[in-house]
Backbone as CSV, one residue per row, in Angstrom:
resi,resn,N_x,N_y,N_z,CA_x,CA_y,CA_z,C_x,C_y,C_z
1,MET,48.577,22.765,-140.969,48.957,24.181,-140.893,50.477,24.276,-140.848
2,THR,51.029,25.051,-141.761,52.475,25.227,-141.788,52.883,26.347,-140.861
3,ALA,54.147,26.295,-140.472,54.639,27.323,-139.554,54.685,28.675,-140.255
4,ASP,54.389,29.710,-139.505,54.414,31.071,-140.044,55.849,31.597,-140.029
5,PRO,56.420,31.923,-141.199,57.785,32.439,-141.221,57.885,33.896,-140.802
6,THR,56.728,34.554,-140.631,56.716,35.968,-140.290,56.842,36.149,-138.785
7,LEU,57.762,36.997,-138.356,57.899,37.293,-136.940,56.650,38.017,-136.449
8,PRO,56.288,37.826,-135.170,55.071,38.482,-134.653,55.033,39.988,-134.893
9,ALA,56.160,40.668,-134.698,56.192,42.119,-134.902,55.940,42.466,-136.367
10,GLN,56.518,41.658,-137.277,56.295,41.892,-138.700,54.838,41.627,-139.070
11,ARG,54.283,40.559,-138.513,52.897,40.222,-138.798,51.954,41.324,-138.311
12,THR,52.237,41.854,-137.137,51.398,42.925,-136.610,51.430,44.144,-137.522
13,GLN,52.612,44.460,-138.042,52.717,45.600,-138.958,51.961,45.338,-140.252
14,LEU,52.032,44.111,-140.766,51.298,43.762,-141.980,49.790,43.848,-141.751
15,ILE,49.353,43.418,-140.577,47.932,43.512,-140.241,47.501,44.974,-140.196
16,LEU,48.331,45.813,-139.592,48.010,47.240,-139.510,47.952,47.869,-140.905
17,ASP,48.899,47.485,-141.777,48.890,48.016,-143.137,47.596,47.632,-143.862
18,GLU,47.176,46.380,-143.694,45.937,45.934,-144.332,44.733,46.664,-143.748
19,LEU,44.743,46.858,-142.455,43.648,47.566,-141.801,43.506,48.972,-142.358
20,ARG,44.611,49.650,-142.576,44.575,51.023,-143.084,44.097,51.077,-144.532
21,GLN,44.350,50.020,-145.284,43.920,49.992,-146.680,42.491,49.518,-146.850
22,GLN,42.069,48.572,-146.019,40.757,47.960,-146.173,39.707,48.507,-145.208
23,GLY,40.153,49.080,-144.095,39.218,49.589,-143.103,38.763,48.556,-142.096
24,ARG,39.097,47.281,-142.321,38.740,46.233,-141.375,39.633,45.021,-141.624
25,VAL,39.757,44.155,-140.649,40.400,42.854,-140.808,39.554,41.823,-140.066
26,VAL,39.568,40.589,-140.569,38.815,39.488,-139.972,39.816,38.485,-139.419
27,ALA,39.689,38.167,-138.147,40.678,37.320,-137.468,40.824,35.959,-138.146
28,ALA,39.714,35.336,-138.536,39.787,34.011,-139.154,40.546,34.056,-140.474
29,ASP,40.322,35.103,-141.263,41.037,35.239,-142.534,42.535,35.432,-142.309
30,LEU,42.875,36.248,-141.325,44.292,36.489,-141.030,44.973,35.221,-140.540
31,ALA,44.270,34.456,-139.713,44.848,33.214,-139.195,45.177,32.248,-140.329
32,ARG,44.285,32.142,-141.321,44.548,31.266,-142.455,45.714,31.781,-143.299
33,ARG,45.738,33.082,-143.512,46.779,33.652,-144.369,48.168,33.496,-143.779
34,TYR,48.279,33.702,-142.467,49.595,33.646,-141.822,49.877,32.289,-141.179
35,ALA,48.926,31.362,-141.349,49.116,29.999,-140.836,49.426,29.987,-139.341
36,VAL,48.636,30.738,-138.607,48.761,30.765,-137.153,47.362,30.581,-136.572
37,SER,47.278,30.420,-135.282,45.981,30.264,-134.636,45.257,31.604,-134.545
38,GLU,43.940,31.527,-134.397,43.172,32.763,-134.192,43.550,33.423,-132.875
39,ASP,43.974,32.633,-131.890,44.443,33.209,-130.630,45.639,34.115,-130.874
40,SER,46.549,33.690,-131.755,47.718,34.520,-132.080,47.290,35.833,-132.726
41,ILE,46.323,35.743,-133.634,45.830,36.954,-134.287,45.126,37.860,-133.285
42,ARG,44.357,37.266,-132.397,43.681,38.085,-131.386,44.688,38.795,-130.489
43,ARG,45.811,38.145,-130.199,46.865,38.818,-129.412,47.435,39.993,-130.202
44,ASP,47.642,39.797,-131.512,48.124,40.891,-132.356,47.142,42.065,-132.319
45,LEU,45.866,41.745,-132.429,44.863,42.807,-132.439,44.759,43.499,-131.085
46,ARG,44.922,42.734,-130.001,44.924,43.356,-128.670,46.094,44.319,-128.535
47,GLU,47.243,43.936,-129.087,48.414,44.812,-129.024,48.170,46.099,-129.799
48,LEU,47.578,45.975,-130.986,47.270,47.171,-131.778,46.238,48.047,-131.073
49,ALA,45.244,47.400,-130.466,44.214,48.159,-129.752,44.802,48.894,-128.554
50,ALA,45.747,48.249,-127.854,46.386,48.885,-126.697,47.159,50.127,-127.105
51,GLN,47.633,50.141,-128.353,48.359,51.309,-128.862,47.426,52.341,-129.503
52,GLY,46.130,52.049,-129.468,45.172,52.975,-130.061,45.135,52.927,-131.573
53,LEU,45.631,51.838,-132.180,45.736,51.747,-133.636,44.578,50.996,-134.275
54,CYS,43.760,50.353,-133.463,42.576,49.687,-134.000,41.504,49.637,-132.926
55,GLN,40.312,49.303,-133.348,39.180,49.102,-132.437,38.690,47.681,-132.652
56,ARG,38.744,46.871,-131.624,38.335,45.483,-131.774,36.815,45.377,-131.870
57,VAL,36.368,44.570,-132.805,34.947,44.280,-132.974,34.804,42.767,-133.069
58,TYR,33.571,42.296,-133.051,33.350,40.851,-133.098,33.966,40.264,-134.364
59,GLY,34.876,39.314,-134.199,35.484,38.626,-135.336,36.696,39.292,-135.928
60,GLY,37.080,40.477,-135.446,38.230,41.149,-136.043,38.451,42.536,-135.476
61,ALA,38.726,43.502,-136.355,39.008,44.866,-135.900,38.724,45.857,-137.021
62,VAL,38.456,47.075,-136.625,38.302,48.192,-137.555,39.224,49.309,-137.092
63,LEU,39.316,50.345,-137.887,40.138,51.484,-137.504,39.491,52.238,-136.340
64,PRO,40.287,52.867,-135.494,39.710,53.660,-134.400,39.111,54.947,-134.934
65,ALA,38.047,55.402,-134.311,37.464,56.689,-134.696,38.430,57.811,-134.333
66,PRO,38.542,58.841,-135.185,39.412,59.971,-134.846,38.993,60.595,-133.516
67,LYS,39.968,60.969,-132.717,39.645,61.626,-131.459,39.089,63.015,-131.748
68,PRO,37.911,63.331,-131.212,37.312,64.634,-131.513,38.160,65.777,-130.970
69,ALA,38.349,66.785,-131.806,39.093,67.987,-131.416,38.131,69.165,-131.399
70,PRO,38.433,70.212,-130.660,37.567,71.392,-130.675,37.394,71.918,-132.092
71,LEU,36.215,72.483,-132.374,35.922,72.965,-133.714,36.969,73.965,-134.194
72,ARG,37.430,74.840,-133.319,38.396,75.851,-133.745,39.687,75.218,-134.262
73,GLU,40.036,74.032,-133.726,41.218,73.333,-134.225,40.912,72.643,-135.548
74,ARG,39.750,72.016,-135.642,39.400,71.294,-136.863,39.269,72.228,-138.059
75,LEU,38.900,73.463,-137.820,38.767,74.413,-138.917,40.098,74.734,-139.576
76,THR,41.195,74.513,-138.851,42.519,74.799,-139.402,43.232,73.549,-139.910
77,GLN,42.632,72.381,-139.739,43.271,71.125,-140.127,42.814,70.677,-141.515
78,ASP,43.738,70.110,-142.282,43.420,69.478,-143.578,42.615,70.402,-144.490
79,ARG,43.016,71.662,-144.548,42.231,72.610,-145.341,42.207,72.244,-146.817
80,GLY,43.336,71.757,-147.332,43.386,71.371,-148.739,42.444,70.225,-149.051
81,ASP,42.430,69.200,-148.184,41.538,68.063,-148.384,40.078,68.490,-148.312
82,LYS,39.763,69.357,-147.368,38.374,69.787,-147.207,37.922,70.660,-148.373
83,ALA,38.829,71.461,-148.912,38.492,72.251,-150.101,38.249,71.341,-151.299
84,GLU,39.052,70.265,-151.401,38.858,69.286,-152.475,37.494,68.611,-152.346
85,LEU,37.153,68.190,-151.142,35.851,67.567,-150.913,34.714,68.541,-151.241
86,ALA,34.877,69.787,-150.815,33.833,70.786,-151.047,33.564,70.967,-152.533
87,ALA,34.622,71.036,-153.331,34.445,71.220,-154.775,33.694,70.045,-155.389
88,ARG,33.963,68.840,-154.906,33.274,67.658,-155.447,31.804,67.643,-155.035
89,VAL,31.523,68.037,-153.800,30.129,68.081,-153.352,29.347,69.108,-154.154
90,VAL,29.909,70.299,-154.335,29.221,71.364,-155.069,28.876,70.907,-156.483
91,ALA,29.753,70.096,-157.074,29.506,69.605,-158.435,28.293,68.684,-158.512
92,LEU,27.849,68.158,-157.390,26.689,67.255,-157.364,25.368,67.987,-157.164
93,LEU,25.425,69.267,-156.862,24.214,70.019,-156.534,23.527,70.552,-157.781
94,GLN,22.201,70.777,-157.652,21.387,71.281,-158.754,20.770,72.628,-158.365
95,PRO,20.490,73.489,-159.360,19.908,74.806,-159.063,18.600,74.702,-158.285
96,GLY,18.450,75.589,-157.331,17.202,75.712,-156.590,16.982,74.687,-155.501
97,GLN,17.971,73.840,-155.228,17.779,72.811,-154.210,17.775,73.388,-152.798
98,VAL,17.123,72.636,-151.893,17.150,72.934,-150.471,18.176,72.017,-149.828
99,LEU,19.211,72.597,-149.228,20.284,71.836,-148.596,20.149,71.903,-147.086
100,LEU,20.200,70.757,-146.447,20.235,70.687,-144.989,21.680,70.347,-144.613
101,ILE,22.370,71.298,-144.009,23.804,71.144,-143.755,24.044,71.068,-142.251
102,ASP,24.607,69.963,-141.836,24.933,69.717,-140.437,26.210,70.466,-140.054
103,ALA,26.484,70.537,-138.767,27.701,71.185,-138.286,28.928,70.365,-138.672
104,GLY,30.081,71.029,-138.733,31.332,70.334,-139.018,32.256,71.174,-139.873
105,SER,33.561,70.943,-139.730,34.538,71.748,-140.454,34.526,71.468,-141.955
106,THR,34.295,70.215,-142.354,34.203,69.913,-143.785,32.972,70.574,-144.383
107,ASN,31.861,70.528,-143.672,30.647,71.168,-144.171,30.791,72.685,-144.231
108,GLN,31.604,73.243,-143.352,31.843,74.686,-143.450,32.602,75.007,-144.728
109,ALA,33.572,74.159,-145.087,34.299,74.356,-146.344,33.343,74.270,-147.530
110,ILE,32.358,73.379,-147.448,31.360,73.268,-148.516,30.534,74.545,-148.595
111,ALA,30.085,75.055,-147.452,29.281,76.284,-147.429,30.028,77.451,-148.052
112,GLN,31.337,77.473,-147.854,32.147,78.565,-148.404,32.267,78.505,-149.920
113,GLN,31.981,77.334,-150.507,32.115,77.185,-151.958,30.774,77.139,-152.686
114,LEU,29.680,77.309,-151.985,28.377,77.227,-152.652,28.227,78.359,-153.675
115,PRO,27.954,78.034,-154.924,27.828,79.092,-155.944,26.501,79.831,-155.808
116,GLY,26.563,81.145,-155.753,25.343,81.925,-155.681,24.444,81.707,-156.881
117,ALA,25.044,81.374,-158.024,24.272,81.187,-159.252,23.290,80.020,-159.151
118,LEU,23.506,79.086,-158.225,22.592,77.952,-158.076,21.313,78.319,-157.326
119,ALA,21.304,79.496,-156.713,20.109,79.960,-155.971,19.621,78.903,-154.988
120,LEU,20.528,78.434,-154.161,20.222,77.391,-153.197,19.562,77.962,-151.943
121,THR,18.818,77.102,-151.244,18.333,77.421,-149.906,19.081,76.532,-148.930
122,VAL,19.755,77.127,-147.972,20.542,76.392,-146.981,19.845,76.454,-145.634
123,ILE,19.635,75.292,-145.045,19.109,75.196,-143.685,20.176,74.512,-142.853
124,THR,20.583,75.114,-141.760,21.672,74.567,-140.959,21.451,74.827,-139.477
125,ASN,22.025,73.968,-138.663,22.001,74.162,-137.210,23.292,74.761,-136.701
126,ALA,24.178,75.173,-137.611,25.496,75.681,-137.236,25.635,77.157,-137.606
127,PRO,25.776,78.048,-136.624,25.878,79.478,-136.926,27.015,79.821,-137.883
128,GLN,28.174,79.160,-137.741,29.299,79.487,-138.617,29.021,79.079,-140.052
129,ILE,28.317,77.971,-140.239,27.960,77.555,-141.589,26.918,78.501,-142.171
130,ALA,25.981,78.934,-141.347,24.989,79.902,-141.812,25.668,81.177,-142.289
131,THR,26.646,81.650,-141.541,27.360,82.869,-141.918,28.121,82.668,-143.223
132,ALA,28.814,81.526,-143.359,29.583,81.248,-144.579,28.665,81.178,-145.794
133,ALA,27.523,80.506,-145.654,26.599,80.393,-146.778,25.973,81.736,-147.128
134,ALA,25.727,82.563,-146.106,25.084,83.856,-146.333,25.962,84.806,-147.133
135,TRP,27.270,84.558,-147.137,28.183,85.398,-147.905,28.031,85.164,-149.412
136,GLN,27.414,84.045,-149.787,27.250,83.739,-151.210,25.974,84.412,-151.717
137,ALA,26.130,85.420,-152.542,24.981,86.149,-153.067,24.054,85.187,-153.800
138,GLY,22.757,85.310,-153.539,21.785,84.446,-154.191,21.418,83.228,-153.376
139,THR,22.101,83.006,-152.245,21.816,81.858,-151.382,20.950,82.301,-150.209
140,ARG,19.826,81.621,-150.022,18.953,81.903,-148.883,19.363,81.003,-147.728
141,VAL,19.346,81.552,-146.519,19.839,80.804,-145.359,18.816,80.845,-144.233
142,HIS,18.561,79.666,-143.647,17.696,79.554,-142.473,18.491,78.850,-141.375
143,LEU,18.446,79.387,-140.174,19.222,78.864,-139.056,18.316,78.163,-138.054
144,ILE,18.645,76.915,-137.746,17.939,76.141,-136.731,18.482,76.522,-135.362
145,GLY,17.609,76.775,-134.406,18.041,77.211,-133.084,18.017,76.100,-132.051
146,GLY,18.640,76.362,-130.920,18.701,75.403,-129.828,19.974,75.602,-129.032
147,ARG,20.280,74.636,-128.155,21.513,74.725,-127.376,22.713,74.417,-128.265
148,LEU,23.725,75.265,-128.206,24.900,75.092,-129.045,25.835,74.062,-128.421
149,ALA,26.070,72.963,-129.151,26.934,71.895,-128.667,28.389,72.194,-128.990
150,GLU,29.298,71.403,-128.399,30.727,71.608,-128.629,31.101,71.454,-130.093
151,GLY,30.346,70.637,-130.824,30.638,70.433,-132.242,30.268,71.602,-133.129
152,GLY,29.665,72.647,-132.561,29.362,73.844,-133.338,27.949,73.925,-133.861
153,GLY,27.097,72.933,-133.530,25.729,72.952,-134.012,24.724,72.970,-132.887
154,ALA,23.531,73.491,-133.168,22.443,73.494,-132.184,21.877,72.090,-132.047
155,VAL,21.568,71.690,-130.819,20.979,70.387,-130.536,19.851,70.583,-129.515
156,GLY,19.205,69.493,-129.123,18.179,69.564,-128.092,16.781,69.541,-128.668
157,ALA,15.804,69.624,-127.774,14.402,69.470,-128.145,13.936,70.533,-129.131
158,GLU,14.379,71.780,-128.933,13.952,72.860,-129.825,14.462,72.627,-131.238
159,ALA,15.739,72.275,-131.370,16.310,72.007,-132.689,15.641,70.803,-133.338
160,LEU,15.407,69.760,-132.555,14.786,68.556,-133.080,13.378,68.832,-133.606
161,ALA,12.605,69.635,-132.876,11.243,69.964,-133.307,11.259,70.724,-134.629
162,GLN,12.223,71.624,-134.804,12.316,72.371,-136.059,12.672,71.456,-137.223
163,VAL,13.613,70.560,-136.998,14.046,69.654,-138.063,12.913,68.736,-138.495
164,GLN,12.111,68.275,-137.567,11.038,67.330,-137.887,9.938,67.951,-138.738
165,ARG,9.975,69.268,-138.890,8.986,69.944,-139.744,9.568,70.315,-141.118
166,LEU,10.765,69.840,-141.410,11.453,70.233,-142.641,11.341,69.174,-143.730
167,ARG,11.593,69.619,-144.960,11.840,68.724,-146.077,12.992,69.310,-146.878
168,ALA,13.982,68.501,-147.188,15.160,68.978,-147.908,15.458,68.066,-149.088
169,ASP,16.064,68.632,-150.107,16.499,67.829,-151.255,17.763,67.046,-150.929
170,VAL,18.671,67.681,-150.198,19.974,67.073,-149.912,20.328,67.291,-148.451
171,TYR,20.829,66.254,-147.816,21.363,66.365,-146.453,22.856,66.082,-146.482
172,LEU,23.623,66.980,-145.873,25.069,66.820,-145.724,25.374,66.620,-144.245
173,PRO,25.506,65.364,-143.803,25.771,65.134,-142.371,27.212,65.439,-142.002
174,GLY,27.407,65.839,-140.769,28.752,65.925,-140.223,29.112,64.555,-139.678
175,ALA,30.042,63.873,-140.319,30.356,62.486,-139.968,31.623,62.417,-139.122
176,CYS,31.524,61.762,-137.964,32.714,61.529,-137.136,33.493,60.308,-137.616
177,ALA,32.774,59.326,-138.178,33.391,58.106,-138.694,32.466,57.519,-139.749
178,VAL,33.074,56.872,-140.762,32.304,56.276,-141.853,32.862,54.881,-142.112
179,ASP,32.067,53.871,-141.792,32.506,52.479,-141.875,31.842,51.792,-143.068
180,ALA,32.618,50.989,-143.799,32.102,50.340,-145.007,31.178,49.173,-144.711
181,ASP,31.008,48.810,-143.454,30.062,47.760,-143.078,28.808,48.319,-142.418
182,THR,28.961,49.407,-141.672,27.859,49.858,-140.817,27.419,51.298,-141.053
183,GLY,28.127,52.083,-141.870,27.680,53.422,-142.205,28.312,54.542,-141.412
184,VAL,27.529,55.582,-141.160,28.010,56.831,-140.560,27.778,56.813,-139.052
185,TRP,28.776,57.307,-138.319,28.724,57.303,-136.854,29.016,58.685,-136.287
186,ALA,28.489,58.910,-135.078,28.767,60.115,-134.300,29.314,59.711,-132.945
187,MET,29.880,60.669,-132.235,30.460,60.391,-130.927,29.576,60.860,-129.784
188,ASP,28.573,61.688,-130.094,27.705,62.259,-129.055,26.265,61.834,-129.323
189,GLY,25.591,61.335,-128.307,24.243,60.824,-128.481,23.233,61.879,-128.876
190,GLU,23.312,63.058,-128.272,22.346,64.118,-128.579,22.530,64.619,-130.011
191,GLU,23.789,64.737,-130.432,24.048,65.136,-131.813,23.561,64.068,-132.782
192,ALA,23.771,62.797,-132.442,23.338,61.706,-133.312,21.826,61.709,-133.494
193,THR,21.093,62.009,-132.433,19.636,62.058,-132.523,19.191,63.107,-133.537
194,LEU,19.808,64.274,-133.497,19.451,65.336,-134.440,19.874,64.952,-135.860
195,LYS,21.045,64.350,-136.001,21.509,63.923,-137.328,20.530,62.923,-137.945
196,ARG,20.046,61.986,-137.165,19.098,60.999,-137.693,17.792,61.666,-138.123
197,ALA,17.364,62.672,-137.373,16.155,63.405,-137.755,16.377,64.172,-139.053
198,MET,17.553,64.746,-139.211,17.888,65.440,-140.457,17.861,64.470,-141.633
199,LEU,18.434,63.310,-141.432,18.480,62.305,-142.487,17.078,61.913,-142.926
200,ALA,16.168,61.809,-141.975,14.815,61.337,-142.271,14.020,62.306,-143.140
201,CYS,14.406,63.570,-143.168,13.617,64.543,-143.927,14.264,64.925,-145.255
202,ALA,15.306,64.198,-145.678,16.016,64.536,-146.907,15.821,63.463,-147.967
203,SER,15.801,63.890,-149.228,15.648,62.955,-150.342,16.971,62.306,-150.735
204,ARG,18.075,62.978,-150.505,19.391,62.477,-150.909,20.387,62.777,-149.804
205,VAL,21.239,61.811,-149.496,22.244,61.979,-148.448,23.627,61.908,-149.089
206,ILE,24.378,62.984,-148.952,25.737,63.063,-149.485,26.690,63.195,-148.315
207,VAL,27.589,62.231,-148.164,28.565,62.236,-147.077,29.932,62.591,-147.646
208,ALA,30.550,63.622,-147.106,31.917,63.997,-147.475,32.824,63.670,-146.296
209,ALA,33.876,62.887,-146.547,34.707,62.408,-145.440,36.182,62.477,-145.776
210,THR,36.959,63.060,-144.870,38.411,63.005,-144.993,38.876,61.583,-144.673
211,THR,40.080,61.249,-145.122,40.535,59.859,-145.097,40.599,59.269,-143.700
212,GLU,40.956,60.052,-142.684,41.117,59.484,-141.349,39.791,59.027,-140.737
213,LYS,38.672,59.426,-141.331,37.369,59.003,-140.810,36.884,57.697,-141.429
214,LEU,37.552,57.231,-142.465,37.093,56.051,-143.186,37.503,54.767,-142.477
215,GLY,36.597,53.798,-142.477,36.890,52.511,-141.865,36.772,52.496,-140.361
216,ALA,36.276,53.579,-139.786,36.167,53.688,-138.328,34.694,53.677,-137.913
217,ARG,34.463,53.399,-136.631,33.121,53.447,-136.056,33.145,54.328,-134.820
218,GLY,32.047,55.036,-134.602,31.932,55.854,-133.414,31.111,55.144,-132.353
219,VAL,30.375,55.917,-131.583,29.567,55.379,-130.492,28.101,55.263,-130.895
220,TRP,27.616,56.241,-131.668,26.196,56.319,-132.018,26.059,56.285,-133.540
221,GLN,25.287,55.329,-134.040,25.094,55.224,-135.480,24.140,56.308,-135.963
222,VAL,24.494,56.935,-137.069,23.673,57.979,-137.681,22.935,57.453,-138.910
223,ALA,23.644,56.740,-139.778,23.048,56.258,-141.021,23.634,54.912,-141.393
224,ALA,22.779,53.967,-141.766,23.248,52.696,-142.303,23.712,52.903,-143.744
225,LEU,24.422,51.916,-144.285,24.954,52.051,-145.635,23.860,52.305,-146.657
226,ASP,22.709,51.634,-146.509,21.653,51.790,-147.508,20.920,53.120,-147.401
227,GLU,21.295,53.948,-146.438,20.714,55.285,-146.324,21.634,56.352,-146.912
228,ILE,22.804,55.948,-147.390,23.769,56.877,-147.981,23.685,56.777,-149.493
229,ASP,23.475,57.906,-150.163,23.414,57.908,-151.628,24.784,58.142,-152.254
230,ASP,25.523,59.104,-151.725,26.816,59.472,-152.297,27.852,59.593,-151.197
231,LEU,29.071,59.133,-151.497,30.211,59.305,-150.600,31.297,60.033,-151.366
232,VAL,31.692,61.193,-150.857,32.691,62.025,-151.519,34.000,61.898,-150.759
233,LEU,35.055,61.495,-151.481,36.365,61.236,-150.891,37.430,62.096,-151.545
234,THR,38.581,62.178,-150.892,39.739,62.818,-151.503,40.469,61.802,-152.368
235,THR,41.361,62.282,-153.212,42.138,61.380,-154.066,43.094,60.524,-153.250
236,SER,43.370,60.897,-152.003,44.281,60.128,-151.155,43.596,58.961,-150.451
237,ALA,42.277,58.829,-150.585,41.560,57.740,-149.917,42.010,56.391,-150.489
238,PRO,42.231,55.383,-149.646,42.664,54.065,-150.136,41.671,53.492,-151.157
239,ALA,42.195,53.047,-152.300,41.336,52.545,-153.375,40.530,51.325,-152.937
240,ALA,41.159,50.434,-152.175,40.463,49.215,-151.745,39.294,49.550,-150.823
241,LEU,39.484,50.545,-149.983,38.415,50.937,-149.066,37.275,51.612,-149.829
242,ALA,37.626,52.467,-150.792,36.596,53.105,-151.610,35.779,52.054,-152.356
243,GLU,36.437,50.997,-152.823,35.746,49.945,-153.565,34.736,49.217,-152.678
244,ARG,35.031,49.077,-151.409,34.089,48.433,-150.504,32.790,49.233,-150.400
245,PHE,32.897,50.552,-150.405,31.690,51.376,-150.374,30.928,51.246,-151.692
246,ARG,31.637,51.203,-152.809,30.973,51.010,-154.104,30.226,49.685,-154.133
247,ALA,30.860,48.644,-153.589,30.236,47.324,-153.579,28.943,47.315,-152.774
248,ALA,28.803,48.256,-151.856,27.586,48.367,-151.044,26.490,49.153,-151.760
249,GLY,26.761,49.607,-152.987,25.757,50.309,-153.764,25.782,51.820,-153.625
250,ILE,26.837,52.359,-153.008,26.966,53.813,-152.822,27.730,54.407,-153.987
251,ALA,27.275,55.539,-154.495,27.998,56.260,-155.542,29.188,56.964,-154.895
252,VAL,30.395,56.548,-155.255,31.609,57.097,-154.652,32.244,58.089,-155.625
253,HIS,32.603,59.241,-155.120,33.239,60.293,-155.917,34.591,60.632,-155.303
254,PRO,35.683,60.663,-156.100,35.703,60.497,-157.553,35.356,59.084,-157.976
255,THR,34.889,58.943,-159.213,34.424,57.649,-159.694,35.547,56.633,-159.702
256,HIS,36.761,57.076,-160.084,37.913,56.180,-160.117,38.943,56.681,-159.127
257,SER,39.374,55.814,-158.186,40.364,56.207,-157.184,41.748,56.077,-157.755
């Protein structure tokens, strides 16, 4: 093993840059590349984790999940990116489909762009999404009831019972984090339970995710990679990270990053 000419601070920055592009790093691979021990790499990763810049996992690290913000704040953030995602999702829809739309600010942007000409049926657990979809002439809307969670959607036994009696053509989950190894994650257990039930009753799962959610993991898994049919990204999403999702067999939009 040759000596590493890279200073520790420089190496840590290079590791962080790779993490942001790839969504994950593997300690053994980094140790070989920089010709240092895995202990040295683990110290680098501990330093990044202490700064909140990564989340350590077995064998390496992934990006940290975005810190959840109140819905009223998320509705005003990244509006351009969410409008871009919404337009791409709408392009994937077919006339007369039944859409199951989970709570979330990106999904609200999608509801606002649903074309009335498609004569869609929207089923949602989020009152604000129901209202946005109802403004589109020709769109039928059904609202799932239950206790309203901080994320803006109904949860609990009543909501779960309603979802378990549904069948939908397309499910649009509200994703807190989307990892290229493990799939879609949520931060709240009760919300995750309802999301998994929604997923089980849909024929197609389309995930729309802003860039800061990519490569991260939450607390509760919602969907494994093989349960995701389409992943819709913005043009700013790292190309290498998008390719990892394609390699897992997911249709990534746009087709070319």
